[in-house]
N, C-alpha and C positions, 0 to 999 in steps of 0.2 A: 503637811503631814500626811502619813499614808493613811491610807482606808483598804482594809481588808475585808473582803467578801468571801464568805464562807458559802461554799455551795453545799447541799445537802442531797446527798446520796441516798434513795433509801436503802432496804435490804433485798437484793432480788431472791427470791425464792431458788430454789437447787430443787428439781421435781429427780428420785434416784429412777433407778433402771435395776432393778433386781437389787434392790440392797447397794448399789454404789451411786455416790453424791459425787457430781462430775464437775468441779468448779469450772468454767469455761471463760481462761484469761481474753480470750478474743473477744466479750460480751463489753460494752461501754463504762456498762459502772464497775465499783470496786467493791463494795460492802454484797455480802450473801447470805441468805439464811438456807439452814438444813433443820428439818424435823425428820431425825433417826429413826430408824424402826427398830420394833422389838424381835431383832437378830443379829447376823453379825454383818453390820458397815462399813465400806468402802470410801475412804474421801481419796477422789482424785483431782487432778491437775491437766487440762487440756489445753491445746495452742497455745504452749510454752515454748516461744523464739525468740531472740533480740529484739525482735521489737517491742518486747512486753517487759523489757529491763525497765525497773524505776514504779512499777504498776505494783500499790500496795491498796491493802485493806482489812478488810476483819469479815471471817464467816463466824453468824451468832449459829449455836448448834442447840438445840433444845431435845432433851428428852422426851420420849412417851410415859406415860404416867402407869404402864403396865412393864417393869422390865425385866420379867423372868429368863430371857435369853441373849438381852443386850450384851455386844460385844464390839471390838471395831478391829479389821483387821492391820496390818502392816500398812506403810502410805509408801507412797513408791521412792525410787534412789533419790530422785532430783529435791525430795524436800532435806535439809537439815535444821536441825533443831537445836538447844542450847544442850552440850554434854555430847550429841549424840545418839543419848538414848531414846529406849520407842517413848511415846508418849503415853500417858497415863490416863487415858481417857475418865471421866466419871462417868458409870453407868446408873446413876441411882435416878429412880423414878422424878419425872418432870425438872430435872437438872439444866441450868444453865449452862453453856460456858463462851467463851470467845476463843478464835483463833486468827493472829492476827497475821500477815503475812507480808513478804517485801520480794516480788522478784528482783534477782543481784547480776542474774546470768541466764543466756539462754538454754542454760541445765541445771539452774540451781534459784529453789525459793526456800527462804529463811520464813520458818516460823514460829511462834511462841503460842503455847498454850495455857491458856487461866481460866481456871474451873470453881465448882463450891462455890457458886457465888449464892447469896443470901440477903433479906432484908436488911439494914442497916442495924447496927444496934440491937441485933436478934440473938447473939452469942456474948451476950454481958451478964456475968453471973447475977 
């Protein structure tokens, strides 16, 4: 009988620099958390190279309570999304989103973005 051990990988917080949140793929963890600012935010990836192929994880994105000027810049050209369209980031106050990523080449990161989370059953009429 096979026994599977799940390794818990907590979310490593990313500190922004001038509203740019850089996911450092050289870090040992795979999961990150970003608290965006009420301004234009940029999400970038660093240390993308052939040694990172296969690295996968999640980026938890939390919006601030005040979102008067919250926006997101386009992502770098190493990011690939379904259909190739720009991500329609949720800019609502206190919104929680998740961005799953998978590095497939030294110049390609696949991204899947999901947002609009709310309490289970809260949208039932």
